[in-house]
Steps between C-alpha positions, in 0.01 A plus 500: 500500500431708192195437285472640151143508348487486121175589332406691177189642670648781724195523731495131566875479544524787748193355692669158532820679615292683775338162595841326535638795704213442732620147524836623627706473177722781351325522170573680163302534182613493140297464187714256291675165570815635331521775767446248776794290374727820508358580843610170649860434600720256312734476790483174705449516871315839491167592659202265424297633211177368343331625180116483493403496133136575429384349168177418315659171359793291603596389147807384317648838457450582874649163594804572287554833683457336837758230419750766397445712811519192731819376340678833520447604855420370851175700530163312503212544268121486595251523215147608527305407192138472389575196282787254488622271219545184692759326271712818499479518883588134531808558299601793707465310823699208366779740372509737808321356804643756753407857583189486291126551576178531308156624620186539298361853488132516601254607759622227748857617492592687827796703609583240753521226242739721281708569818530126579611414146763788509639383834532134360654617182749725683624186684563324164186285512259419229138603560221418260123566576311185587262541203800514253684225680206258472471578122882455466500161683214377266692331217247568235136604475264207567408311191153503373488117570514590870180712481181332631256392253276799596787742472587349158140541382497861636822573310348345184199734532719804570703420187167493303438848609209442743459737806458371853134518500464279191765263632309462828178431307662244278664312797192538729716690767473846662701792360690512841605136456620568144692802629670277762584238235655772275702635792646146557577430142679844457717400809565159346604661169738733680298820430569702813356867462769628741778373272330579178261796567485614135375177343142400443488152678186393327653561157842361598341183644303455168821554310692238703210255449496552132879467475511173681204372302697572178803309645289212588350503145848514354623209709197293405565586128873408534417169662237423234768562227747267674730768624641465857319740738812600683609690188244766576669581833825626331 
C-alpha cells in the first residue's frame, strides 16, 4: 500500500512520512493536494493508495476538494485537521461514506492512531474519530431550556460580563464549582474546544444567550400583537 502525505509545512510533512514509514507503510510527501491527486492512479484495480491530508481546518473548500478526489479515483483519503466544521463533515459522510477518515490533530494523536485509520480507509471503510462522531450524532446543540437552573444563572452572569470570582460570590459557591458549571454548560451549548480551538467560548456562550433572548423577546412581541408565533421560524 502506498501512502501520500500532503502538508504545506515541509518539516511536519516529512516528519509524518518518516513516522508512517516506521509503521510499515511505503510513504511519500508532497506539499499540495493538487500534486497528491496527480500522484494517485486513476486506473481501477491498481495498488491500494491513501492520501493523508494535514490541514488546519476541514472547511467547505477542503470538503469540496475531498469529494472531487474521492469521486474520481479508488484511492482513500485520511484527513488530519486541527478544527472541523461538523455540518460540512456530515455532508461529506452522507455523500461519500467509503474510503474516508478524519482525525483531530493534537497532542493525543499518535502514529498508531493514524496507522489504524489509514488501514481502515484503504479497505474502503469510513473512520471518524470518536470525539467527532459523538458531535455528529448529536442532532443540535442542547437548548438553553435544558440547562439546570444554576447553569442558566451562571450563563446569565457570564453574559452580564462578570468573572468567575464575582459569579461565585453572587451565587454563594466556590470558584471551582463555578468552573465546573461553566464546563458543563459549554458542553451543552456545543462549544467543544477541540472542534473550535480558535473561538472564545465565554464570549460565544454570551452571544448565543443574547441571540436567544432577542428571539424570545421577538416571539413575545409577535404574540402580543396577535401574529402567529410560528411565522418567526421561517
